Every structure is written in structure tokens, then in C-alpha cells.
N, C-alpha and C positions, 0 to 999 in steps of 0.2 A: 560269328556263325550265321550263315545266310539263311539257314532254313528258320532260326529263331526269329530274325527280322521279318521274313515271309509271314510266319505265323502270327506274329504280332500285328502286323498290318492287315492281314486276311480275317483275323477275328476280332478286329478293334471294335469295341462297342457290343461284342457279342457276349451277352450275359452267361452264355452256356460254358464259355471258354475261360479257363483259369490257369495262370501260369504260376505253378508252386515254385519253380525255380528256372534259372535259365536252361536247365535240361529236363525239366518235369512238368508235365501239363496234364490238366483235367479237362475233360469235355463232358458235359451233361447231355445225354441223348434224350430228347423228348422235353415237353414243358415242365416247368415245375408244378407239382399237383397233378401230373399224369402218373397213375399207378403203374405204368409201365415204363416210365423214364428210368434211366440208369447212367452210371458215371463211369467213365474209362479214363484210366490214367496211364499215360506214356511216359517213359522216362529213358532218356539216353545214355547208355554206358560210353565210356571212353572211345570205343572203336566203332560206335554207331555212325554212319548207316552201313559200314561193311558187315557189322553184325547185328542182330535184331535189337530192336528197342525192347525195354521191359514192359509188358502191358499188364496193369493190374486192375482188379475190380474189387479191392479190399476196402474202398471208401465206406464210410458208415453209411453214406447215401444208399448204398446198395443192400443193406442188412435185411431187406424184406425179400430179396430175390433168392431163389433157392440155388444151391451151390452147383445143382447139375446144370442149370441154365447159365450160371456164370460161367462155368467150364465150357459148355457148347459154344457161348460167345467168344470166349478166349481162343478156342480152337479154331473157329472161322476166321478170327482176327490174325492169328498166326499164319493161317494159309496166305492170307494177303501180304503179310510180312515178308514170307518166303518169296512170293511173287515180285516183291518191290526191293529186295536186298540190294544194298549199294546205291540206293537213290534215297532222297528226302522224302520220307513217306508219312510223316506224322497227319499232315493234313488228309492225306489219302485214306489213313486209317480213321479219322474222325468221320469223315464223309461216307466211308464204306459203312460204318456203323450207323450213322444216320439214315442212309438209304435202306438198310436191312433192319432197321429197329423193329418192324412188325413181325419179320420172320424170326428174329433173335428171341423175340418176347411171346411168341404165339403159345408156347405151353406155360407161360407164367400165369398162375391163377391170380385173378383181380377179386378182391373181396367186396367190391362195391355193388351195391344192388342194380344201378343202372346198367352195367356192362353184362349182367347175368341176363337181364330180360331183353336186351339187345340181341344177345346171342340167340335167344329162342326165336325172336322175330326173324332174324336174318337166316336162322339155321345154320350158322357157321359151325357152332361147336355140338357136335352129335355125341362127343364122348367128353366126360369130364377131365380137365386138363391133367388133374392129378394122377390119373390112371396110367398115363402114356409117356411119363417123364423119362424113363431110363432107355426106352426104345430109341437108339441113336438113328437109324436109318428110315425115319419117318418120313414119307413124302408129304409136302403141303398139299392143300387142295388144288393149288393152281398146277403144281408139278403132275398130280394125278390126272387133272383135266388134259394137260398136255400129252400125256402118255395115252389117254383115252382117245383123244383126237388122232394121235399117230396109228393107233392100232386098226382104224376103219378108215383108210383113205378113199375107199370107193364113195364115200359121201352117203352111204346107206347107214341108216341107224340100224343097231341089232334088232333081230327080230324080237318083238314083244317090248319094246323099250316104252311103248305108250299104253300098255295093257294096265287095267286097273286091278289091284289086288283086292278081288271080291272075298277071298276066303277067310279074311279077317274076322 
């Protein structure tokens, strides 16, 4: 199997990668000890890559991740799968997950003190993550920013953008 050889050489010495069997692989996205790290498992059915690989997040490693988040990660990965059907895509999927780790996990509550205080300093999280889990179509901050940029191409800021709210 060409893809198997390729994966072995690409991920040689990569501690995140684990070959469970010649048709089943795990990849840990994130450093060990990273509260937002997660593990995805990709298995090849007989007819792969003409048919989709089986992607799972059932590993014990993921037991702190909410099922809603696991599901949204798997949904996003399946979109990638659809786009790559018929080609060797295991590497693509692992890399896609790596590139999108922050987005995938942005609503995963992290129970460490440091991350909470960071959020306050940077002001990234205005709403506690727990509240917003089930809303599928939530735009990330960057998407909102892009939309906002698009709405006003005249380069003028909306009236009142720099007013100070005195009435508090």
C-alpha cells in the first residue's frame, strides 16, 4: 500500500502519530499536556480511498472533550473527506486537523486557571463557552471581522465608532 509507506516515512519519529494497524492510524493534534489536544483515528475500509475512511474520536484520550465538539470536528473532517474521495487522504486529514485545531476546539471549555485569566487579558472570550455549544452556525471572531470589513468598503468607519459610552 503506497499510502501506508508514505505515512510511515512522513511521520517517522513524529510522536503524535501512531500506526495501530496497517489500515488504522491515530494522530494526536496538540502537544501532550495541552488541554485542547485531541486524538483522531482514521481507519481504511477495504474499498478506501474510493470510499471514505472511518474517522473516530472514541479514543480514551478524548474523554474530556464534549460530544458536541467531537461531532463538529468529525463533521468538518467528513467535508474534507468528501472533497478528497478517490485520493490517498489520511495525511491530508491529519494536517487539516492540525491547521484547524484552534477553530475545532474554540468552544471547548478549559478548566485551567491560566487560560481563564488569559482570556480576560486578551478579551477573546466574551461569552462563557458552555453557553454557546449547540449553536451550529456561530461565526468565529475572524469571520465576523471579515464580514465587518466587507460591509464598509468605502473605508469609512461607521458613525460613532469612537464614541465613548458615557451613560454607563
